[in-house]
Residue, then its C-alpha position, 0 to 999 in steps of 0.5 A: m273861254s276861261d278855265r276857271p270854275m263857275p264862281r260861288l254866289s253869296v248874298l248881301d242884305q241891307s233890310v231896305s225899307l219899302s214905301g207903304a210898309s213899316e220899317d220893322a217889316a224890312i227886318r222880317d223880310t231879311l229873315e225870309l230872304a235868308h231862309h230862301c237863299d239857304a234853301l237855294g244853296y248860296q254860300r254866305f248871307w251877309l248883313s250890313e250895318h247902317h245908322g240914322l238912315p230911313t232907307i237902310v234900316g239894318s242897324a244891328p247885324e249881330i242881333l239879326m245874325a242870331a235870328v238868321a241862324a235860327r232860321t237856316q241850316h247850311i248858309r254862312i252868316g256874316s256881318a258886312g260889316v260891323m263898323l268897328p270904330h264904334y265898339a270895343a274889339l273885345k265886346v265884338a269878339e264876344q258877340f261873335r263867339v256867341l254867334e259861333a256857338l249858335a251856328p258852329g262853323r257858319i259865322d263870318l265877321g266882316v268889319g269896316r272903318a266907315p261910320g255907316g251914318d253921318v257924323r252926329t249919329a257916329q258921335a252918338l253911338n260912341p260919344h267917348a271915342t276920339g281918333s277911333a278910325e285911326e285906331f282901326p288897325q290895332q282894333v283889327r289886330d286885337l279882334q283877330a287875336w280874340t277870335s283865334l287865340p285862347r287868350h290875348r292881352g291876358i284876357t279870354a274872349h268867351p265862349q271858347g269852342p272848336h270853331a272861330p268866326e272867320l274875320w273879313i276886312l271890308g272896304s271900297s278903297d285901297y286902304g282896306a285892301q292893304l290892311a287885309a293884305h297886312f294881316g293876312l285876312p280875307y277881303a271884300f270890295a264894295y263894288f256897288f258903292s261906286d259901280g266898281q271904280g278902283v276895284e282893279q287897283a284895290l284887288d292888285l294891292y291886296r294880292t301883291r302885298y298879301q302876307p300869309s296867315e295861319r288860317h289864310p295862307v293864300p289871299q281870298a277876295t270877293v266883290c259885292v255887286w248890285a244885280l237884279a234878274a227877272d223873266s225878261t229884260e223889260q221886267a228887270l229894267h222896270h223893277a230897277l227903277s226903284r233903286e235908280r230913283w233912290r240913287v238920284d235922290r241920294q245925290r240931292g241928299v234926300f233919303g227915304p224908303l224905296q219907291a214902287p217902280d210904277v210910281v217912279a215910271a209915272q213920275g219919270f226923271t228930269p233932264a238933270d236926272w238922266p246923266t246919273v240914270d244913264a251912267m247907272r244903266r251902262k254899268a248895271f247887272v240888270g236884265a233877264a237871268a241869262q244876261v245878268a249871269d253872263k255879265l257876272r261870270a265875265l266880271a268874275a273872270e276879269l277879276a279872277l274871283d271864285e265868289l261874288v256877293i249879290n246885293t238886290w233891291a226891289h220894292q216887292p220882296a217876291v221880285r227880289r227872292h225870284s231874282y236870287a232864285l233865277l241866278a241860283r239856277e243860272f249858276g248851278l247852285a246845289p239846293a240845300 
């Protein structure tokens, strides 16, 4: 039995569009979920940035964060993340300093290098960018300075205040892990992107190469896992059909809103689909609450983590909220 304390739990929300509902409803559901998880005692509520996708419609996390700040009192609020090559580091620093003024001591600034969409969309977001991904380390250096120092390069990022956003590096490869280690920043690995492939190597690189910074003298790592808990294993497996259908379709280049599990069950999967579905189910954190919690605790112990970020998709918002409530109970979170 591990002597490590029970890991803290956080949330990643992606504002997933649902069949039978408009895309804007997904944004409002995000706000409801943030309020719900704040009351349950979750540590953080992170919001993703994607562009040009009909499934994941959260395209402006910095705006949504302001709305979440107005609806919550305790939970930390963050981006997971701002796709930094699309933007000027100074503007991002100013945006997050404004957010810090709205929710003092509660703002996380997670940044990533990926475009968060296809190449054409990335060019439309920043038509004047050339080699912007290669400039990512310098952007991170500038952002780290503008969010922690009064002045950098002769420029002040306003508004100033007693608190500063906490900068995180997000990634799903060794690159982000090494960059976070170099700058002495917290690191979050996107475990759910590839069902954990490469996570051990990334975390090992991050920890062994970590260079302490003033704000973060020791490495601070987490992983983001997709999980779904229900009152029974059968219920959880049924609701997970929605995401399984989406993953199968994504491999074919087909994107759309999340389908209802009853529809997916009625249509079934083809023989060609089953290898993908079976591979997902072997690694899935899906089932009754106690079962899912045991798997999550085992993962945290295996990776020596004291925090996990949970991402959950379900066609019914109430099912998603119930899953987070069940896991909060299993992990002994203290209600706000």
